[in-house]
C-alpha positions in Angstrom: -60.5 -104.8 49.3 -62.8 -108.1 49.0 -60.8 -111.0 47.7 -62.1 -112.7 44.5 -60.3 -116.0 45.3 -63.6 -117.0 47.4 -66.4 -115.2 45.2 -69.4 -117.3 46.6 -70.4 -114.8 49.1 -70.1 -111.9 46.9 -72.7 -113.3 44.2 -76.3 -113.3 44.2 -77.6 -116.7 43.0 -80.1 -114.4 40.7 -77.6 -111.9 39.9 -80.0 -109.3 40.6 -77.9 -106.3 39.8 -77.5 -107.3 36.1 -81.3 -107.2 35.6 -82.4 -109.2 32.7 -80.5 -110.9 30.1 -81.4 -108.2 27.5 -79.4 -105.9 29.9 -82.1 -103.3 30.6 -82.6 -100.2 28.3 -83.7 -100.8 24.7 -80.6 -98.9 22.9 -83.1 -98.0 20.0 -82.4 -97.8 16.2 -80.8 -94.4 16.3 -78.1 -95.6 19.0 -77.5 -98.8 17.0 -77.0 -96.7 14.0 -74.5 -94.2 15.9 -72.6 -97.2 17.2 -72.3 -98.7 13.6 -71.1 -95.4 12.4 -68.4 -95.5 14.7 -67.1 -98.6 13.7 -68.9 -100.9 16.3 -69.7 -104.5 15.0 -71.1 -107.2 16.9 -68.4 -109.5 18.4 -68.4 -112.3 20.7 -65.2 -114.0 21.9 -63.3 -116.9 21.8 -60.7 -119.1 23.6 -57.1 -118.9 22.5 -55.5 -122.4 22.7 -52.5 -123.9 21.1 -50.1 -121.1 22.1 -46.6 -121.9 21.8 -43.7 -119.6 23.3 -41.2 -120.4 20.5 -44.1 -119.0 18.0 -45.1 -116.2 20.0 -41.4 -115.1 21.1 -40.2 -115.4 17.5 -42.8 -113.4 15.9 -40.5 -110.4 15.9 -37.0 -109.3 16.8 -38.4 -106.9 19.4 -41.2 -107.0 22.0 -44.6 -106.1 20.5 -45.9 -102.6 21.0 -49.3 -101.4 21.5 -51.0 -99.6 18.3 -52.1 -96.1 18.7 -55.5 -94.7 18.9 -57.4 -94.5 15.3 -58.4 -91.3 14.0 -61.7 -89.9 14.3 -62.9 -89.1 10.5 -65.1 -86.2 10.4 -67.3 -84.8 7.6 -67.9 -81.1 7.7 -71.1 -80.1 5.6 -72.1 -76.4 5.1 -76.0 -75.9 4.4 -76.7 -72.7 2.9 -79.2 -71.0 0.7 -78.7 -68.5 -2.5 -82.2 -66.9 -2.5 -83.2 -64.5 -5.2 -84.6 -61.2 -4.8 -88.5 -60.7 -5.3 -90.0 -57.3 -5.0 -92.3 -56.4 -2.2 -92.1 -59.6 -0.3 -90.1 -61.5 2.1 -87.3 -63.2 -0.1 -84.6 -64.2 2.2 -84.1 -65.6 5.8 -81.8 -64.7 8.6 -78.4 -65.3 8.1 -74.9 -63.7 6.4 -74.6 -66.5 3.9 -76.9 -65.4 1.0 -74.9 -65.9 -2.2 -72.4 -68.6 -3.8 -69.5 -66.2 -3.3 -70.4 -65.9 0.6 -70.6 -69.9 0.9 -67.3 -70.3 -1.0 -65.7 -67.8 1.5 -67.4 -69.7 4.2 -66.1 -73.0 3.2 -62.5 -71.6 3.2 -63.2 -70.3 7.1 -64.7 -73.5 8.0 -61.5 -75.3 6.5 -59.0 -73.1 8.3 -60.7 -73.6 11.5 -61.0 -77.2 11.1 -57.0 -77.3 10.1 -56.1 -75.4 13.2 -58.4 -77.7 15.4 -56.9 -80.9 14.0 -53.2 -79.7 14.5 -53.8 -78.8 18.0 -56.0 -81.8 18.9 -54.7 -84.0 21.7 -56.7 -86.9 19.9 -56.2 -88.3 16.4 -58.5 -86.5 14.0 -58.9 -86.6 10.3 -61.0 -84.0 8.7 -62.4 -84.6 5.0 -63.1 -81.9 2.6 -65.8 -79.5 3.1 -69.1 -80.2 1.3 -71.4 -77.3 0.7 -74.9 -78.4 -0.1 -78.3 -76.2 -0.7 -80.7 -79.3 -0.5 -81.5 -82.9 0.3 -80.6 -83.8 -3.3 -77.2 -82.3 -3.2 -76.5 -83.8 0.3 -77.4 -87.4 -1.1 -74.6 -86.8 -3.7 -71.8 -86.2 -1.1 -69.7 -89.3 -1.9 -67.4 -89.3 1.2 -70.2 -89.2 3.9 -70.1 -93.0 4.1 -66.5 -92.9 5.2 -66.8 -90.7 7.8 -67.3 -91.5 11.7 -69.2 -88.5 12.5 -70.7 -85.3 10.8 -70.4 -81.8 11.6 -73.0 -79.6 10.2 -72.3 -76.0 9.7 -76.1 -74.9 9.4 -75.9 -71.5 7.8 -79.1 -71.9 5.8 -81.1 -74.2 3.8 -84.5 -76.0 4.8 -85.2 -78.8 7.1 -85.3 -81.7 4.7 -81.5 -81.1 3.8 -80.7 -82.8 7.3 -83.1 -86.0 6.5 -80.1 -87.7 4.8 -78.0 -87.4 8.0 -80.8 -89.7 9.9 -80.2 -92.5 6.9 -76.4 -91.9 7.3 -76.6 -93.1 11.0 -73.8 -91.4 12.4 -73.2 -88.9 15.3 -73.9 -85.4 14.0 -72.9 -82.1 15.8 -74.2 -79.0 14.5 -72.2 -75.8 14.5 -73.9 -72.4 14.4 -72.3 -68.9 14.0 -73.5 -66.0 16.5 -70.0 -63.8 16.4 -67.4 -66.1 14.9 -68.2 -65.2 11.5 -71.3 -64.2 9.2 -74.5 -65.1 11.6 -76.3 -68.3 10.7 -80.0 -68.8 9.9 -80.0 -72.0 12.2 -78.6 -70.1 15.2 -82.3 -68.9 15.5 -84.3 -72.0 14.7 -82.2 -74.9 15.4 -84.2 -75.5 18.6 -87.9 -74.8 17.5 -87.8 -76.1 14.2 -85.3 -78.9 13.9 -84.7 -80.5 17.6 -88.4 -79.8 18.8 -89.5 -80.4 15.3 -92.2 -77.6 16.2 -93.2 -79.1 19.4 -92.5 -78.4 23.1 -90.2 -81.0 23.7 -87.2 -82.7 21.9 -88.2 -84.6 18.8 -85.2 -85.9 16.9 -83.9 -89.4 17.6 -80.4 -89.6 18.7 -79.6 -85.7 18.4 -80.3 -83.5 21.4 -79.5 -80.1 22.9 -76.1 -80.9 23.8 -75.3 -81.8 19.8 -75.3 -77.9 19.1 -72.2 -75.7 19.2 -72.2 -71.9 18.9 -69.0 -70.4 17.7 -66.6 -72.0 20.1 -64.0 -74.3 18.7 -63.4 -75.7 22.3 -66.7 -76.8 22.5 -66.5 -78.5 19.1 -63.2 -80.1 20.1 -64.3 -81.8 23.3 -67.1 -83.3 21.6 -65.0 -84.8 19.1 -62.6 -86.1 21.6 -65.5 -88.1 23.2 -66.5 -89.4 19.8 -62.7 -90.5 19.0 -62.6 -92.2 22.6 -66.2 -94.0 22.0 -65.0 -95.1 18.5 -61.6 -96.5 19.7 -63.6 -98.3 22.8 -66.5 -100.2 20.3 -65.3 -103.8 19.6 -62.1 -103.5 21.6 -60.5 -106.9 21.6 -59.0 -107.7 25.1 -57.3 -111.0 26.4 -58.8 -112.1 29.4 -56.3 -114.6 31.4 -58.4 -117.1 33.3 -61.5 -115.9 31.5 -64.0 -112.9 31.9 -65.8 -112.2 35.0 -67.6 -109.5 37.0 -67.5 -108.5 40.6 -70.9 -109.7 42.0 -72.3 -109.8 38.4 -71.6 -113.0 36.4 -73.5 -111.5 33.5 -71.0 -108.4 33.3 -69.0 -109.9 30.4 -72.2 -110.4 28.2 -73.6 -107.0 29.2 -70.0 -105.6 28.3 -70.1 -107.6 24.8 -73.7 -106.0 24.2 -72.9 -102.3 25.2 -69.7 -102.0 23.8 -69.4 -105.0 21.4 -66.2 -106.0 23.0 -64.5 -109.1 21.5 -63.0 -111.2 24.8 -60.3 -113.8 24.1 -59.8 -116.0 26.7 -56.4 -117.7 27.7 -56.6 -120.5 30.4 -54.2 -120.6 33.1 -53.3 -124.1 31.8 -52.2 -122.3 28.7 -50.5 -119.6 30.6 -48.6 -121.8 32.8 -47.2 -123.7 29.6 -46.1 -120.3 28.2 -44.4 -119.1 31.4 -42.6 -122.5 31.8 -41.4 -122.3 28.3 -40.4 -118.7 28.7 -38.3 -119.7 31.7 -36.4 -122.1 29.8 -35.6 -119.3 27.1 -32.3 -117.7 28.0 -32.6 -114.8 25.9 -36.3 -114.0 27.3 -34.8 -114.4 31.1 -32.2 -112.0 30.2 -34.1 -109.4 28.7 -36.5 -109.4 31.6 -33.2 -109.2 34.1 -32.0 -106.5 31.8 -35.3 -104.6 32.0 -35.7 -105.0 35.4 -32.4 -103.6 36.2 -32.9 -100.5 34.0 -36.2 -100.1 35.6 -35.1 -100.2 39.2 -32.4 -97.7 38.3 -34.5 -95.0 38.9 -34.0 -92.1 41.4 -37.6 -91.9 41.8 -38.3 -95.7 42.6 -37.3 -97.7 45.7 -37.6 -101.4 45.9 -38.9 -102.9 49.1 -39.5 -106.3 47.7 -37.2 -109.2 46.4 -35.8 -108.3 43.0 -36.7 -111.8 41.8 -40.4 -111.0 42.1 -39.6 -107.9 40.0 -37.6 -110.0 37.2 -40.4 -112.4 37.2 -43.0 -109.7 36.7 -40.9 -108.4 33.7 -40.9 -112.1 32.1 -44.6 -112.1 32.7 -45.2 -108.7 31.0 -43.3 -110.2 28.1 -45.6 -113.2 27.7 -48.4 -111.0 28.1 -47.2 -108.7 25.4 -46.6 -111.6 23.1 -50.0 -113.0 23.6 -51.9 -110.0 22.9 -49.8 -109.6 19.5 -50.9 -113.2 18.9 -54.6 -112.2 19.6 -54.2 -108.9 17.8 -55.2 -107.2 21.0 -54.1 -104.1 22.9 -56.0 -104.8 26.1 -55.6 -107.5 28.9 -57.0 -108.5 32.4 -56.1 -111.1 34.8 -58.9 -113.2 36.7 -58.4 -114.8 40.3 -54.9 -112.1 40.2 -55.0 -112.7 44.0 -54.1 -116.3 44.2 -54.4 -118.4 40.9 -51.6 -116.3 39.0 -48.9 -116.4 42.0 -47.7 -119.9 41.9 -47.6 -119.9 38.1 -45.8 -116.7 37.6 -43.8 -116.8 40.8 -44.7 -113.1 41.5 -48.1 -111.1 41.5 -49.6 -109.5 38.3 -49.6 -106.2 40.1 -46.4 -104.8 38.7 -46.8 -106.5 35.3 -50.0 -104.7 34.7 -48.4 -101.4 35.7 -45.7 -101.9 33.3 -48.6 -102.8 30.4 -50.2 -99.8 31.0 -47.2 -97.3 31.1 -46.3 -99.0 27.9 -49.5 -97.8 26.1 -51.8 -101.0 26.9 -54.7 -101.2 28.5 -54.2 -103.6 31.6 -56.5 -104.6 34.4 -56.8 -106.7 37.5 -59.4 -108.9 38.3 -61.3 -109.4 35.1 -64.1 -107.3 36.2 -66.0 -106.5 33.0 -68.5 -104.4 35.3 -65.8 -101.7 35.5 -63.6 -102.7 32.5 -65.7 -100.7 29.8 -65.3 -97.6 31.7 -61.6 -97.8 31.8 -61.4 -98.7 28.1 -63.7 -95.5 27.3 -61.9 -93.1 29.7 -58.4 -93.9 28.4 -59.4 -93.7 24.7 -61.1 -90.4 25.6 -57.9 -88.9 27.4 -55.3 -90.8 25.6 -53.7 -91.7 29.1 -53.6 -94.8 31.3 -56.3 -95.2 34.0 -56.7 -96.8 37.7 -58.9 -99.4 38.4 -59.7 -98.9 42.2 -61.5 -100.1 45.3 -63.7 -97.0 46.9 -64.1 -96.6 50.4 -66.9 -94.7 52.3 -67.0 -91.0 51.3 -66.9 -88.6 54.2 -66.3 -84.8 54.8 -65.7 -84.5 50.9 -63.0 -87.0 50.6 -62.8 -90.5 49.5 -60.0 -93.0 49.8 -59.2 -95.0 46.5 -56.7 -97.9 46.4 -55.6 -100.8 44.5 -52.2 -102.7 44.5 -51.7 -101.9 40.9 -51.6 -98.5 39.1 -50.0 -97.1 36.2 -46.9 -94.6 36.9 -47.7 -92.7 33.7 -50.7 -91.5 34.7 -50.3 -88.3 32.6 -49.2 -90.3 29.8 -46.0 -89.1 29.6 -43.8 -89.0 32.9 -43.4 -91.6 35.5 -44.5 -90.9 38.9 -42.5 -91.7 42.0 -43.1 -95.1 43.2 -42.1 -97.7 45.7 -42.2 -101.4 44.8 -43.7 -103.5 47.6 -45.4 -106.7 48.1 -49.1 -107.3 47.3 -50.8 -106.2 50.4 -53.4 -109.1 50.9 -50.7 -111.8 50.2 -47.6 -109.9 51.1 -45.9 -111.5 48.1 -44.7 -110.3 44.8 -44.6 -107.2 43.3 -46.9 -104.2 43.5 -46.2 -100.5 43.2 -47.5 -97.7 45.4 -47.6 -94.9 42.7 -47.1 -91.6 44.6 -49.9 -89.8 42.4 -49.4 -86.0 42.4 -51.2 -83.9 44.9 -53.3 -81.1 43.5 -54.1 -83.3 40.3 -57.4 -83.0 38.7 -59.0 -86.2 38.3 -62.2 -87.7 36.6 -63.9 -90.7 38.5 -66.4 -93.2 36.9 -68.5 -95.4 39.1 -70.4 -98.0 36.6 -73.4 -100.0 37.7 -73.9 -103.7 37.9 -76.7 -103.7 35.3 -74.6 -101.6 32.4 -77.6 -99.0 32.7 -76.4 -96.1 34.7 -72.9 -94.7 35.4 -72.3 -92.2 37.7 -69.4 -89.7 37.5 -67.5 -86.8 39.1 -64.7 -84.8 39.2 -62.0 -84.3 42.1 -58.6 -83.4 43.2 -56.2 -85.5 44.8 -55.1 -84.0 48.3 -53.1 -86.8 49.6 -51.2 -90.2 48.9 -51.2 -92.0 52.3 -49.6 -95.1 53.4 -52.6 -97.2 55.0 -52.6 -100.8 55.5 -54.8 -101.2 52.4 -53.9 -102.0 48.8 -50.6 -100.3 48.0 -51.6 -97.5 45.5 -53.9 -95.3 47.4 -55.1 -91.6 47.1 -57.4 -89.3 49.0 -59.4 -87.4 46.8 -61.5 -84.4 47.4 -64.7 -83.7 45.6 -67.4 -80.8 45.7 -70.5 -82.6 46.0 -72.3 -83.5 49.4 -70.8 -86.9 50.8 -74.3 -88.2 51.6 -75.2 -87.7 47.8 -72.4 -89.4 46.6 -72.8 -92.4 48.8 -76.4 -92.8 48.0 -75.7 -92.4 44.3 -72.9 -94.8 44.3 -73.9 -98.0 42.4 -71.8 -101.1 41.6 -68.3 -101.6 43.2 -65.1 -100.7 41.5 -64.3 -97.5 40.5 -62.2 -96.0 37.6 -60.1 -92.9 37.8 -57.9 -90.8 35.5 -55.9 -87.7 35.3 -57.9 -84.6 33.9 -61.2 -83.7 34.1 -63.1 -85.6 31.4 -66.5 -85.9 32.8 -68.2 -84.0 29.9 -66.7 -86.2 27.3 -67.6 -89.4 29.1 -71.2 -88.4 29.5 -71.4 -87.2 25.8 -70.0 -90.3 24.6 -72.3 -92.6 26.6 -75.3 -90.6 25.1 -74.6 -92.8 21.9 -74.8 -96.0 23.9 -77.7 -97.5 26.2 -76.0 -96.1 29.4 -77.3 -93.3 31.1 -74.9 -90.9 32.7 -75.3 -89.2 36.1 -72.8 -86.4 36.5 -72.5 -85.1 40.0 -69.9 -82.5 39.4 
């Protein structure tokens, strides 16, 4: 791991990897509309000053806790026709929805399917009432369309102009068509040629493509909605940056993160943090709470302590400070700059275990303040509903790569604590850092962001070992199916992001609504 306490050799004077100040791709009208539809707003950042420990700690009797993910609000719309029989001519199009009674039965079918999907979803989902429309005018009168984050069009019938108001709404759209899951739909036949390609040979609709069409499958619909829920919760995330925002080899990374994901970065200086920690140490109740919590944490058969207990207690006190700072900022995410030196004499421990504790508590907590990779962690965590592991990659070989860092969540599956050893931070041999024993055989998603925030690479893999090399403490060997030379050649940036589970398709689908391209190697 290359130490950021001496960043000069890692930086390029012109920041070539970051590209222009505009950040590369033009995101286009449709993408901007989609992000607005998902709750994204243009936010900058600010510096938090005048923080007082008595004011922070006295905000409430118990420690602050993070809010859950916001629900994705979906509006289902059935488009249909009720043709009139005419003699000796074609009077109806394909499809099993031809009468008002057919449409009413289909509305009931759609509602039942979505109720079942919502009940089983592993992400928060709100479904608005199904609206049935036959033409553009009827769709324009749907009152709750504006309140939706995304629209699912059940395209049983009607003609192309019925879809025109959807472009004006500027929200993500998924088309659901039936083949065998119910009465066959007209648009099962013509969705590609007439709508997506607009009677041409190429995709011709901005913001909607072939991946936005689902045939029959509720599972296929669910993972797309999961992706959109993750994107909604990632846009405009407010994150506290201790020591300010940064970017590994890319000073423009914070600006690119603001542009791409509208992140609201709130800076807390080390001077402010030092005052808070000093005051917290004089707060007997805070110190006793930290010691009590540390003792309870260490009383775990799956945990071994191999560093000073005082480092762990100080890590819990620092965690309490961070929780209260995030509560004051109304943020659920935090990152620590200069975490391999500057924070140590101030906190009298390392930030490693503290960040682990915050991740396990449901916050998003990242080391190094690297806004090249942090957006990918925010997105993956909000898609999966699980903590994520920011890590240093090595050189892929023989279908295996080692990923390591001195901080990692223990609740990688979002529920249970993995076994761990609490050691010192490797480079400093100081403080408290977890060696999380991530489970062998676990399927994982890996995201590799580029410096320019234009092109992310991703792949799925499987943990095959949790070694103990002389490197960052939490370390895993991950096996992957792509050729090693291809992976090495395709790898951009530096830091990687990893999470339990295979969410490669969800990440790619969410990124289609941003200005970042996705290259899936799996």
